[in-house]
Structure formats: structure tokens, C-alpha cells
C-alpha positions as CSV (number, residue, x, y, z in Angstrom):
1,M,0.0,0.0,0.1
2,S,1.7,3.4,-1.2
3,T,1.2,6.3,1.1
4,Q,-1.6,8.5,-0.3
5,F,-4.7,10.5,0.9
6,S,-8.3,10.8,-0.2
7,Q,-10.8,13.8,0.0
8,L,-14.3,13.0,1.3
9,S,-15.6,16.6,1.7
10,D,-14.5,20.1,1.4
11,H,-13.0,19.9,4.6
12,I,-12.3,16.3,5.6
13,F,-9.1,14.5,4.4
14,I,-7.9,11.0,5.1
15,H,-4.2,10.0,5.1
16,H,-3.6,6.4,4.2
17,G,-0.3,5.3,5.9
18,S,0.0,2.5,8.4
19,I,-3.3,3.7,9.8
20,N,-6.0,6.1,8.4
21,V,-5.5,9.7,9.8
22,G,-8.4,12.1,9.8
23,I,-7.6,15.5,8.7
24,L,-10.0,18.3,9.4
25,R,-8.7,21.2,7.3
26,D,-9.5,25.0,7.8
27,G,-7.2,27.1,5.8
28,N,-3.6,26.2,6.4
29,R,-4.3,24.8,9.9
30,A,-5.7,21.2,10.7
31,L,-7.2,19.1,13.3
32,L,-5.9,15.6,13.3
33,I,-7.8,12.3,14.5
34,D,-4.9,10.1,15.4
35,C,-1.6,10.7,13.5
36,G,-0.2,7.4,12.7
37,D,3.4,7.4,11.9
38,S,5.4,10.4,10.6
39,S,4.2,9.7,6.8
40,V,1.2,12.0,7.4
41,R,3.6,15.0,7.4
42,S,3.8,14.6,3.6
43,T,0.0,14.7,3.1
44,L,-0.3,17.8,5.3
45,D,2.4,19.7,3.3
46,T,0.7,18.5,-0.1
47,L,-2.5,20.2,1.4
48,G,-0.7,23.1,2.3
49,I,-1.0,22.8,6.2
50,T,1.3,24.7,8.2
51,T,-0.3,24.4,11.7
52,V,-1.6,21.2,13.3
53,D,-3.7,22.9,16.0
54,T,-5.3,19.9,17.6
55,V,-4.7,16.0,17.5
56,L,-7.5,13.9,18.9
57,F,-6.6,10.1,19.7
58,T,-9.3,7.3,19.6
59,H,-6.9,5.0,21.8
60,H,-3.5,4.8,22.9
61,H,-1.8,2.1,20.7
62,R,1.7,3.1,19.4
63,D,0.5,2.7,15.7
64,Q,-2.2,5.5,16.2
65,A,0.5,7.8,17.8
66,S,4.1,7.0,16.7
67,G,4.5,10.3,14.5
68,I,3.2,12.8,17.1
69,R,6.7,14.3,17.6
70,I,7.0,15.0,13.8
71,V,3.5,16.3,13.6
72,A,2.7,18.4,16.7
73,S,4.3,21.5,17.8
74,S,4.7,22.9,21.5
75,D,1.2,24.8,20.9
76,T,-0.6,21.6,19.6
77,R,-3.4,20.5,21.7
78,I,-3.2,16.8,22.3
79,G,-6.7,15.2,23.3
80,V,-7.0,11.7,24.6
81,P,-9.6,9.4,26.0
82,A,-10.1,10.1,29.7
83,Q,-9.6,6.3,30.7
84,E,-6.3,6.2,28.9
85,R,-4.5,9.0,29.9
86,Q,-1.9,7.0,31.9
87,W,-0.9,5.2,28.9
88,F,-0.1,8.3,27.0
89,E,1.4,10.6,29.6
90,S,2.9,8.0,32.0
91,V,3.4,5.1,29.9
92,E,6.8,4.1,31.4
93,T,4.7,2.9,34.3
94,F,3.9,0.0,32.2
95,W,7.5,-0.8,30.8
96,H,8.9,-0.8,34.5
97,D,6.1,-2.6,36.1
98,P,6.9,-6.4,36.5
99,Q,3.3,-7.4,36.7
100,M,3.0,-6.2,33.1
101,R,6.1,-8.5,32.1
102,W,5.6,-11.9,34.0
103,H,2.7,-14.0,34.8
104,L,0.6,-12.5,32.4
105,Y,-3.1,-13.5,32.8
106,N,-4.4,-10.2,31.8
107,Y,-4.6,-8.4,28.4
108,H,-5.6,-4.9,29.2
109,P,-3.3,-3.0,28.4
110,H,-0.7,-5.3,26.7
111,N,-0.3,-4.7,23.1
112,L,1.4,-1.7,21.1
113,M,1.9,0.4,24.2
114,L,3.7,3.5,23.3
115,A,7.6,3.7,23.3
116,E,7.8,6.8,25.6
117,S,5.3,9.2,26.9
118,I,3.8,12.1,25.2
119,P,2.2,15.2,26.7
120,V,-1.7,15.5,27.0
121,T,-3.6,18.6,27.2
122,D,-7.2,17.5,27.2
123,V,-9.1,14.5,28.1
124,Y,-12.5,13.5,26.5
125,T,-15.4,11.1,27.4
126,E,-18.8,10.3,26.5
127,G,-20.9,13.5,25.8
128,D,-17.9,16.0,25.3
129,S,-17.9,18.2,22.3
130,L,-16.1,20.6,20.6
131,Q,-16.3,23.3,18.0
132,W,-13.5,23.6,15.6
133,G,-13.7,25.8,12.6
134,N,-17.2,25.0,11.1
135,A,-17.1,21.5,12.3
136,K,-19.0,20.0,15.2
137,I,-17.1,17.2,17.0
138,R,-18.7,14.8,19.5
139,V,-17.1,12.1,21.8
140,I,-18.4,8.7,22.2
141,D,-17.1,6.0,24.7
142,T,-16.6,2.8,22.5
143,P,-14.5,0.4,24.4
144,G,-13.8,-3.0,22.7
145,H,-10.5,-2.9,21.0
146,T,-9.1,-1.3,24.1
147,D,-10.9,-0.4,27.4
148,G,-10.9,3.2,27.0
149,S,-11.4,3.7,23.3
150,V,-13.4,6.7,22.2
151,S,-14.9,7.4,18.8
152,Y,-15.4,10.9,17.2
153,T,-18.5,12.0,14.9
154,V,-17.7,15.1,13.0
155,E,-20.3,17.2,11.5
156,V,-19.4,19.3,8.7
157,D,-20.2,20.0,5.0
158,G,-23.7,18.6,5.7
159,L,-22.3,15.1,6.3
160,C,-21.5,13.0,9.7
161,F,-18.2,11.2,9.7
162,A,-17.4,8.6,12.3
163,F,-14.0,8.0,13.2
164,C,-14.1,4.8,15.3
165,G,-10.5,3.6,15.6
166,D,-10.2,0.0,15.7
167,L,-13.7,-1.1,16.3
168,I,-14.1,-2.2,12.7
169,Y,-12.0,-2.6,9.5
170,D,-14.5,-2.9,6.7
171,T,-18.0,-4.5,6.1
172,G,-18.2,-7.5,8.3
173,Q,-14.4,-7.5,9.3
174,I,-12.1,-6.6,12.1
175,W,-8.1,-5.9,12.1
176,E,-7.2,-8.8,14.5
177,L,-8.8,-10.6,17.3
178,Y,-6.3,-10.9,20.3
179,S,-7.2,-7.3,21.4
180,L,-10.6,-8.6,22.3
181,Q,-9.2,-11.2,24.9
182,K,-11.3,-10.3,28.2
183,G,-12.4,-12.1,31.0
184,G,-15.7,-12.1,32.9
185,E,-15.8,-14.0,35.8
186,T,-12.3,-15.1,35.3
187,T,-9.0,-13.6,34.3
188,D,-8.4,-12.1,30.7
189,Y,-6.5,-15.5,30.0
190,H,-9.8,-17.4,29.6
191,G,-11.7,-14.8,27.9
192,F,-11.5,-15.7,24.1
193,L,-13.5,-13.2,22.2
194,G,-14.6,-11.9,25.6
195,D,-14.9,-8.2,24.5
196,R,-17.1,-9.1,21.7
197,G,-20.1,-7.7,24.0
198,R,-18.5,-4.3,24.7
199,L,-17.7,-4.3,21.0
200,T,-21.3,-5.0,20.1
201,Y,-22.4,-2.4,22.1
202,S,-19.8,0.4,21.1
203,L,-20.6,-0.6,17.3
204,K,-24.5,-0.1,18.0
205,K,-23.8,3.3,19.9
206,V,-21.9,4.5,16.8
207,R,-24.6,3.1,14.3
208,Q,-27.1,4.8,16.4
209,R,-25.7,8.4,15.5
210,Y,-26.3,7.7,11.8
211,P,-23.2,8.7,10.1
212,E,-22.8,8.8,6.5
213,V,-19.4,7.7,6.5
214,L,-17.4,5.3,8.7
215,I,-13.5,5.9,8.9
216,P,-11.8,3.1,10.8
217,S,-7.8,3.4,11.7
218,H,-7.1,0.2,9.9
219,G,-9.4,-0.5,7.0
220,E,-11.6,0.8,4.3
221,I,-13.8,3.7,4.4
222,M,-17.3,2.6,4.8
223,R,-20.4,4.6,3.2
224,D,-23.1,2.0,4.4
225,P,-22.3,2.0,8.2
226,V,-25.4,0.2,8.9
227,D,-24.6,-2.8,6.8
228,A,-20.9,-2.9,7.7
229,I,-21.7,-3.0,11.4
230,S,-24.6,-5.6,11.0
231,V,-22.6,-7.9,8.8
232,L,-19.8,-7.9,11.4
233,L,-21.9,-8.7,14.5
234,E,-23.3,-11.6,12.8
235,R,-20.0,-13.0,12.0
236,L,-18.8,-12.4,15.5
237,D,-21.5,-14.6,16.7
238,A,-20.9,-17.3,14.4
239,C,-17.4,-17.5,15.1
240,Y,-18.0,-17.4,18.8
241,D,-20.5,-20.2,18.6
242,K,-18.1,-22.1,16.6
243,Y,-15.5,-21.8,19.5
244,V,-17.9,-22.9,22.4
245,A,-19.1,-25.9,20.4
246,I,-15.8,-27.8,21.4
247,S,-14.4,-25.4,24.0
248,A,-12.6,-27.5,26.9
249,L,-13.8,-24.3,29.0
250,R,-17.2,-25.8,29.3
251,Y,-15.8,-28.3,31.6
252,Y,-13.9,-26.0,33.9
253,F,-16.7,-23.0,33.8
254,P,-20.1,-24.8,32.8
255,K,-22.1,-21.8,34.1
256,L,-20.4,-19.2,31.7
257,F,-21.9,-21.4,28.6
258,T,-25.6,-22.3,29.7
259,A,-27.1,-20.0,27.2
260,F,-25.2,-22.4,24.3
261,E,-26.6,-25.4,25.8
262,G,-28.4,-27.9,23.0
263,N,-27.0,-25.6,20.2
264,A,-26.5,-27.7,17.0
265,G,-22.9,-29.1,16.3
266,H,-22.2,-28.5,20.0
267,M,-20.0,-31.7,21.4
268,P,-21.2,-33.4,24.2
269,I,-19.0,-33.3,27.4
270,R,-17.6,-36.9,28.1
271,E,-17.3,-38.6,31.2
272,G,-14.0,-39.4,32.7
273,K,-12.2,-42.5,33.5
274,A,-10.3,-44.1,36.2
275,V,-6.5,-43.5,36.6
276,P,-4.1,-46.4,36.6
277,E,-2.9,-47.1,40.2
278,F,0.5,-46.3,39.4
279,L,-0.2,-42.5,38.5
280,R,-0.1,-39.8,41.2
281,H,-1.7,-36.5,40.6
282,Y,-0.7,-33.2,42.7
283,G,-1.5,-29.6,41.3
284,T,-0.5,-29.7,37.7
285,T,1.8,-32.5,38.4
286,W,1.5,-36.0,36.9
287,M,3.6,-38.6,38.4
288,I,4.5,-42.1,37.3
289,I,5.6,-44.7,39.8
290,S,7.7,-47.6,38.3
291,E,7.6,-51.2,39.6
292,N,11.1,-50.4,41.2
293,G,9.9,-47.5,42.9
294,E,11.5,-44.9,40.8
295,A,9.4,-41.9,39.8
296,F,8.9,-40.1,36.6
297,V,7.5,-36.5,37.1
298,M,5.8,-34.0,34.7
299,D,5.8,-30.4,35.3
300,C,6.5,-28.4,38.7
301,G,4.4,-25.5,39.3
302,S,4.8,-24.7,42.8
303,P,6.9,-25.6,46.0
304,G,4.0,-27.7,47.6
305,I,4.9,-30.5,44.7
306,L,8.5,-30.6,46.1
307,K,6.8,-31.3,49.7
308,Q,4.5,-34.0,48.2
309,I,7.5,-35.7,46.5
310,Q,9.4,-35.7,49.8
311,R,6.5,-37.0,51.5
312,L,6.3,-40.0,49.0
313,K,10.2,-40.7,49.6
314,T,9.7,-40.5,53.4
315,E,6.9,-42.9,53.3
316,G,8.7,-45.3,50.9
317,E,6.3,-45.0,48.2
318,I,9.0,-43.8,45.8
319,S,12.7,-44.4,46.1
320,D,13.9,-41.3,43.9
321,V,12.9,-39.0,41.0
322,T,15.0,-40.2,38.1
323,E,13.4,-38.4,35.0
324,F,11.6,-35.2,34.6
325,W,9.4,-34.0,31.7
326,I,8.0,-30.4,31.0
327,T,4.7,-30.3,29.2
328,H,4.8,-26.5,28.4
329,Y,6.3,-22.9,29.7
330,H,3.2,-21.7,31.5
331,D,3.9,-20.5,35.1
332,D,1.7,-22.8,36.9
333,H,3.8,-25.6,35.4
334,V,7.4,-24.4,35.7
335,D,7.4,-21.9,38.6
336,A,9.0,-24.1,40.9
337,L,11.7,-25.7,38.4
338,P,15.1,-24.2,39.7
339,E,14.0,-25.9,43.2
340,F,12.9,-29.0,41.6
341,Q,16.2,-29.3,39.8
342,D,18.2,-28.7,42.8
343,S,16.3,-30.9,44.9
344,F,15.9,-33.8,42.5
345,P,18.8,-33.8,40.0
346,C,17.6,-36.1,37.3
347,T,17.4,-36.0,33.4
348,T,15.1,-33.3,32.2
349,R,13.5,-33.6,29.0
350,T,11.1,-31.5,26.9
351,D,10.1,-30.6,23.2
352,S,12.8,-28.6,21.5
353,I,10.2,-25.6,21.0
354,V,9.2,-25.7,24.5
355,A,13.0,-25.7,25.6
356,D,13.6,-22.6,23.6
357,V,11.1,-20.7,26.3
358,V,12.0,-22.4,29.7
359,E,15.7,-22.1,28.8
360,N,15.4,-18.6,28.1
361,P,12.2,-17.0,29.1
362,H,13.6,-13.3,29.0
363,G,13.7,-14.1,25.1
364,F,9.9,-14.2,24.9
365,R,6.8,-12.0,25.8
366,L,3.8,-14.9,26.1
367,P,0.9,-15.2,28.4
368,C,1.3,-16.9,31.8
369,I,5.1,-16.7,31.3
370,S,7.5,-17.3,34.3
371,P,11.0,-15.9,34.7
372,A,11.9,-19.2,36.1
373,V,14.9,-20.8,34.3
374,A,15.0,-24.4,33.7
375,Q,18.1,-26.7,32.4
376,I,17.1,-29.1,29.7
377,D,19.2,-32.3,29.1
378,H,17.5,-33.5,26.0
379,H,15.6,-31.4,23.5
380,T,13.0,-33.7,21.8
381,Q,11.8,-33.8,18.4
382,D,8.7,-35.7,17.0
383,G,8.9,-39.4,17.6
384,D,12.0,-39.5,19.8
385,S,11.7,-42.7,21.9
386,W,13.3,-43.8,25.1
387,T,12.9,-46.6,27.9
388,W,12.3,-45.6,31.4
389,N,12.1,-48.8,33.3
390,E,9.2,-51.0,32.2
391,F,7.7,-48.0,29.8
392,K,8.3,-46.7,26.5
393,M,8.4,-43.0,26.2
394,T,7.8,-41.2,22.8
395,A,7.7,-37.4,22.7
396,Y,5.9,-35.1,20.3
397,H,5.5,-31.3,19.5
398,F,1.9,-31.0,20.6
399,P,1.0,-27.4,19.6
400,G,-2.3,-27.5,21.9
401,Q,-3.4,-25.2,24.2
402,T,0.0,-23.1,23.2
403,Y,2.1,-23.5,20.3
404,Y,4.9,-23.8,22.8
405,H,3.9,-27.4,24.1
406,G,4.9,-31.0,23.9
407,G,3.0,-34.4,24.3
408,L,3.9,-37.6,25.7
409,L,3.0,-41.3,24.8
410,V,3.7,-43.6,27.6
411,E,3.2,-47.5,26.7
412,G,3.4,-50.1,29.4
413,R,1.5,-52.3,31.9
414,G,-1.2,-52.9,29.5
415,V,-2.0,-49.1,28.7
416,R,-1.1,-46.5,26.2
417,M,-1.2,-43.0,28.0
418,F,-1.1,-39.7,26.5
419,F,-0.2,-36.9,28.7
420,A,-1.4,-33.6,26.8
421,G,-0.4,-31.2,29.2
422,D,-3.3,-28.6,29.2
423,S,-4.5,-29.2,25.6
424,F,-7.8,-31.3,26.4
425,T,-10.6,-31.8,28.6
426,M,-13.6,-33.9,28.2
427,A,-15.3,-31.2,26.6
428,G,-13.0,-30.5,23.8
429,I,-9.9,-28.1,23.2
430,D,-8.1,-25.6,25.4
431,D,-8.0,-22.8,22.8
432,Y,-9.4,-20.0,24.9
433,C,-6.4,-17.6,24.9
434,S,-5.6,-16.0,21.5
435,G,-2.1,-15.1,22.7
436,N,-1.2,-19.0,22.9
437,R,-1.0,-19.3,19.2
438,N,-3.8,-21.6,18.3
439,L,-2.9,-21.8,14.7
440,L,-5.7,-22.7,12.0
441,G,-5.4,-24.9,9.1
442,E,-4.6,-28.5,8.0
443,D,-2.0,-30.3,10.0
444,V,-1.0,-27.3,12.3
445,G,-2.4,-26.2,15.7
446,Y,-5.0,-28.4,17.1
447,D,-5.8,-30.0,14.0
448,R,-2.2,-31.5,13.9
449,C,-2.8,-32.5,17.8
450,L,-6.1,-34.4,16.9
451,A,-4.4,-36.1,14.3
452,W,-1.8,-37.4,16.5
453,I,-4.5,-38.8,18.9
454,A,-6.3,-40.4,16.0
455,E,-3.2,-42.2,14.8
456,L,-1.7,-42.9,18.2
457,R,-4.9,-44.3,19.9
458,P,-4.3,-43.9,23.7
459,T,-6.2,-45.9,26.1
460,H,-6.1,-42.7,28.5
461,I,-5.5,-39.0,27.9
462,F,-4.5,-36.8,30.8
463,N,-4.6,-32.9,31.3
464,C,-2.4,-31.5,34.2
465,H,-5.6,-30.0,35.7
466,V,-7.8,-32.7,35.4
467,P,-7.7,-35.4,38.0
468,C,-9.3,-38.2,35.9
469,A,-8.6,-39.5,32.7
470,F,-10.3,-39.6,29.4
471,T,-10.4,-40.6,25.6
472,F,-12.3,-39.1,22.5
473,T,-14.1,-41.4,20.1
474,D,-13.4,-41.1,16.4
475,E,-16.6,-39.4,15.9
476,E,-15.5,-36.8,18.3
477,I,-12.0,-36.3,16.8
478,R,-13.9,-36.2,13.3
479,Q,-16.2,-33.6,14.8
480,M,-13.6,-31.4,16.4
481,R,-11.4,-31.4,13.1
482,S,-14.5,-30.6,11.2
483,N,-15.4,-27.8,13.5
484,L,-11.5,-26.5,13.2
485,A,-11.8,-26.6,9.3
486,E,-15.2,-24.7,9.5
487,R,-13.7,-22.3,11.9
488,E,-10.9,-21.3,9.3
489,R,-13.3,-20.3,6.6
490,L,-15.5,-18.3,9.2
491,Y,-12.3,-16.5,10.3
492,A,-11.0,-15.9,6.7
493,D,-14.2,-13.6,6.3
494,L,-13.7,-11.9,9.7
495,F,-10.1,-10.6,8.9
496,P,-8.6,-8.6,5.9
497,W,-5.9,-11.2,5.4
498,D,-5.4,-13.8,2.9
499,H,-5.2,-16.6,5.9
500,P,-7.2,-16.2,9.2
501,N,-3.9,-16.8,11.3
502,Y,-2.7,-13.3,10.7
503,G,-5.6,-12.1,12.4
504,M,-5.5,-14.9,15.2
505,D,-1.6,-15.1,15.8
506,E,-0.4,-12.0,17.9
507,H,3.0,-13.3,17.4
508,W,3.2,-13.9,13.8
509,V,5.8,-10.8,13.8
510,R,8.0,-11.1,17.0
511,L,11.5,-10.2,18.1
512,Y,14.0,-12.3,19.9
513,P,15.5,-11.8,22.3
514,Y,12.5,-9.8,23.5
515,E,14.5,-8.6,26.5
516,Q,18.2,-8.5,26.8
517,N,20.8,-6.8,29.0
518,V,23.0,-4.2,27.1
519,A,25.7,-1.7,28.1
520,G,27.0,1.5,26.5
521,G,29.7,0.6,24.0
522,E,28.9,-3.0,22.8
523,T,27.1,-4.3,19.8
524,V,24.0,-6.4,20.5
525,T,22.0,-8.7,17.9
526,L,18.2,-8.5,17.5
527,H,16.4,-11.2,15.5
528,L,12.9,-10.4,13.7
529,V,11.1,-13.5,13.2
530,V,8.0,-13.3,10.7
531,T,5.6,-16.3,10.2
532,N,4.3,-16.5,6.7
533,H,0.8,-17.8,7.1
534,S,-0.1,-17.3,3.4
535,A,0.1,-19.9,0.5
536,Q,2.4,-17.8,-1.5
537,A,5.8,-16.1,-0.7
538,R,5.8,-12.8,1.1
539,I,8.4,-9.9,1.5
540,A,8.9,-8.5,4.9
541,S,11.0,-5.5,5.6
542,C,11.7,-3.7,8.7
543,R,14.1,-1.4,10.7
544,P,14.8,-0.7,14.2
545,I,13.4,2.7,15.8
546,L,16.3,3.9,18.1
547,P,16.0,6.5,20.8
548,E,16.5,9.8,19.3
549,S,19.3,10.7,21.6
550,W,21.3,8.1,20.3
551,D,21.6,9.9,16.8
552,M,21.9,6.8,14.8
553,D,19.7,4.9,12.1
554,I,19.8,1.5,11.2
555,P,19.2,0.6,7.7
556,E,16.0,-1.2,6.6
557,Q,16.5,-4.9,5.7
558,A,14.1,-7.2,3.9
559,V,13.6,-11.1,3.6
560,T,11.4,-13.1,1.2
561,I,9.8,-15.8,2.9
562,P,8.4,-19.0,1.4
563,P,4.8,-20.0,2.1
564,K,3.9,-21.5,5.5
565,Q,7.5,-20.6,6.8
566,E,9.3,-18.4,9.2
567,G,11.6,-15.6,7.8
568,H,14.5,-14.1,9.6
569,I,16.3,-10.7,9.7
570,T,19.2,-10.1,11.9
571,F,20.2,-6.6,13.1
572,S,23.8,-5.7,14.8
573,I,23.1,-2.9,16.9
574,P,25.9,-0.6,18.3
575,I,24.9,0.7,21.8
576,P,26.4,4.3,22.0
577,P,28.9,4.8,25.0
578,H,26.6,7.7,26.6
579,A,23.3,5.5,26.1
580,N,23.3,4.0,30.0
581,G,20.4,6.1,31.0
582,A,16.7,4.9,31.7
583,Q,17.1,1.1,32.8
584,R,14.6,-0.3,30.4
585,T,14.6,1.1,27.0
586,V,11.8,0.2,24.4
587,I,12.8,-0.2,20.9
588,P,10.3,-0.6,18.4
589,L,10.7,-2.1,14.9
590,D,8.8,-0.4,11.8
591,V,7.4,-3.5,9.8
592,T,6.2,-3.6,6.1
593,Y,4.5,-6.9,5.0
594,D,3.5,-7.9,1.5
595,G,3.6,-3.9,0.7
596,R,1.2,-3.1,3.5
597,P,3.0,-0.8,6.2
598,L,2.1,-1.9,9.7
599,G,4.0,0.8,11.5
600,Q,5.8,0.1,14.7
601,F,4.4,-3.1,15.0
602,R,6.5,-5.0,17.5
603,E,9.0,-3.9,20.0
604,A,12.0,-5.3,22.2
605,I,13.5,-4.1,25.3
606,F,17.0,-3.3,26.2
607,V,18.0,-3.5,29.8
608,F,20.7,-1.1,30.9
609,P,22.7,-1.4,34.0
610,S,21.1,0.5,37.0
611,N,22.6,3.8,37.9
612,T,22.0,3.0,41.8
């Protein structure tokens, strides 16, 4: 997409860059609604605008505001949603708060935060209005994409224009889904599409203002807002119903889904089955006890597990722990790993993709992530097998509840047991957190997991949070895979991409390491990783945005990524000797993908030595 602008009326222009920027012109001065990146400056120059009098923001995300220092002068009035003022003028409180870095169960705020604060002169909320030139501007509270998002209606030139931020992309479409992760009775972690209720309410509020033109931050200008919004609401309902139909969450929180009972295509919840007598279950830990008294332990999320193991040793039920397996990286499965490995030195194994996270958690920013570091002796690949006493163990990459997840088949003593981590319950699949990277498509994500279950035919399946065992019938596996295939088609309509995983997968563009220690005078390496979810090759280009005080530019680099593969770009960044300042410095990366400018789409953190 090339940078350009369009004119909607005598006084309203739209700059089309990484986002749509509203320009209300009055002679050589302008009021902007959002400002996007610095590319808007070229449109302002073309229009003969020399003064940006006011900038109004719909919400606090970085792609809305990264160009503000290029656009605004010291006299520019900057207005923001009242509820989001902190994330404009005090965003450092986010970056320096450990609760916003580790053990992430809540999603508000979490994505596209500003790299540094900007000054605020005005705040706006529902019912506020202002006259600017010959335009009447009204404010509507429209949460959904963020908690404090607002929309602005602009009445000018005999028309009503609604600037609605990221509530909608185009007729029946939204830009991405992960911003709608919101909990109700639980944390945001369990709230897949949980903010669709507030989004629906906000869209209806905008519709009730009867705008002739609807302008989103990302997307197409809509001249039939009623139809655009109606189609989106229908699609969101269909997508959510398809999610609930096989959701494992129905087992944990059945009262949340009573309204869906009896819906066509919803899989019944199975009964559990008895656990073999040589297994033990504590918290999120499963333990196998061999005939010789040795123990094989899976996961260790709390110190209480260590006490249980010591008790079993003291009582003579086990002789020692001789092997350890990690199902996935979530904190309730790994928080006590350092203590466990100190207390019970033994062989530790996990899937190679899981190992990447648990050996270097600072390299990632993911839901439920723990700073605990584990040492892994064996990084397993699909089909790796070994013998532990009377049991044969076979490891698999098992991208179920999270992409960073392994599965373990244990054969022996007359049973075939599959330890699936948190990937299933008797109600279906645990895909209730979009940040976990539950990819759609044949032979990826849960479709791959269900294919393994169909092929391996375990007699028992185990979830770390469920005290009993269970299985699925062939028909239930077919139903779940059919649901996922239909879901892929439904979500393809919901997003403006050629594959729905771009809208589903928050981490399709990511930086590694996400966080690293640096010091002035050294050179550090930063890797951009881009997943091409398309069926054709794609070109990604990017450049780091370094602090202005460094007086340094890193040239843009590009990579051609084959279909359904990852592309990598590596940057070497020299840290100026004088850069030992703020302890945590945010380094955004400006990204363009398939010709589409995404702005400062992702970021990394450089941690400098403390001055104290």
C-alpha cells in the first residue's frame, strides 16, 4: 500500500499510511484524528497545512501515535480518552512494572504500548463536544478494542463522519482478534473473544448516530455503516458459537456457557475414566511410579509439589525421581523448576520448541510466562523414543493449548497413556487464549494434535488440571477437526488477510530476544522472526527505531519468506557509549509486510545497568 490521501468533503481528508489519519482542514491549519507514523507529514505538506492545531486520539496504541513528535508543535493541543490518559503521558509505568512483564493473565493493556510518553493537554469522554472551525465534534465512549477507546463524530459539510478507531476494519471485518481477549468471571486469559459484548455495544452506539461515512484506523472507508456493522456482528456471533462448540472451558466453567446448551453442532462433554493405580496427581503435576519405586515427574509449578514428592520418599512409596518432563512453559507448570532441579537432580526432557522458552524466558513475551529458568538435558523432536524402566516414552511437538507445548505417549503395563499437558478436557480443546498461538489450518495447531490422537489411539488421555483420565471417540475427533476446518473458513471472512492466522496469531511478527541486558559501547544482536501464513511467498521489511538521543539510524532490511514458513532478519545494533540512561528502553521495529505498512508493529526491550 503506497502512502496517499483521499478527500471526503470540502474540509475532510484521510491520510492512508500505516493507519488512516483523519484531517479536518481549515485554511492552513488542521485538526487530526490520530496521527499514525511520520508519513502523515507529507500529506499535510501537500495540502498546504502549516499548523496542526489539535490532535485527537481514539485510543492509546503505538500505531495511532508514533508520529506525534513530527506532527505536533509545542502549541498543539493533544486530546486523549480520559480512561487512557496514563498510557499516553505515563507509559513508563507499564514498561517498568514487573506485573506487566511476567505471569501475564490479563490483556488490558498489553499490546502496542507507546515506546515513550507524550504530553496530554485535554481528556475526553462520553458526551463531550468541541467546535473546531465550522465542524461540530462529539465524543462517544466505545470500548472493545481497548478498555478506553473513544470514537469521534464530525459534522461538517452537511455530512456526519464517524472516526471509530479499531472497532471495525471493513464490512463484516476486524483488523485482529487478540485485542478482544477479555475475562468476565475469570481473568482475561480465559476470555477468548470475551470483549465482543462491549465491542457490539460500542458498534451499535456508533450506528445509532447515523453517520454517512465510517472511517476506521485500519481498513476501508465505509459508506454504508449500518450494513458494515450488521454483517460484523453476525460474523462475530457465528465465530464465537463455533468456538464454544468444542471448548474445553465448558468443563472448567460450565455456568459461563449455559446459554449455548443444546446448540446444533456442540460436542457433548464426555465422562472421565479411572486413573491407573501407578499414577499420582498433585496440582498440575502427574507422576508415574515404576515397579522398582522410581518416579517419573511431569511439570512442577509450585513448591508444594516438592513437599509431596519428599513425603512419598519419606513414606517409602518412591525411591527417587529419575526423570522429569516439561509439558509446556506456563508458570503454573514451571515456576518451581529451579527448586525441583536442585532438590531432585535427574534427566530433564522437553520438546525442543518448549525448551526455547524455559531455557531463556527473557527472550519471549507470552501469556502466563514465568521468569524461572530450567536446564534441559534432552531437546526432543517428533517421534523421539526412550525407555524408562518398564515404560516406552515417545515425545511429540503438540501445539495445542499453546504452540510451545509437547505431548508424551507412555506405553507399558497394558495401557497407552498420552499426557497432553493442558490441551484437552472431556469437553474439547483448550484454545481460550488467543495469545497462546492456536493456529488454524490442516496439520497445524489443534488439527495436528487431533491427528496425533487419532493415529496413536491412547487408552487414556491426561490433562494436568484434570484429576481423571478420558478419551475421545473417532467421531468426536472427526467432529473437532471438522469444526476447526469450518472455523478457518469463518475467520477468513472476519479478517482482511489471505489467511485468518494473521488476525488470530498475535506473535506472527516477533523479536528475539524480546528482552536483553545491554551496556553502552557494546554491539547487540536482535532477530526479527516473521511467520508467513500465506500460500504464496511474502516479503517482509523492517528497521529498528532507536532513541532520538542515540543519533543513529539502522538501515531497513528485507527478507522473502516462502509460504507457510518463517523468515528471519538479524540486526546488529551498536549501543552508544553515552546510552546508559533509563534502565529499560523500548526499541520498536517498523514493519512492512507484503507492501502493507504496519508501523511500529512490535518491540524489544534493552535493559541497561542500574545507576544505583
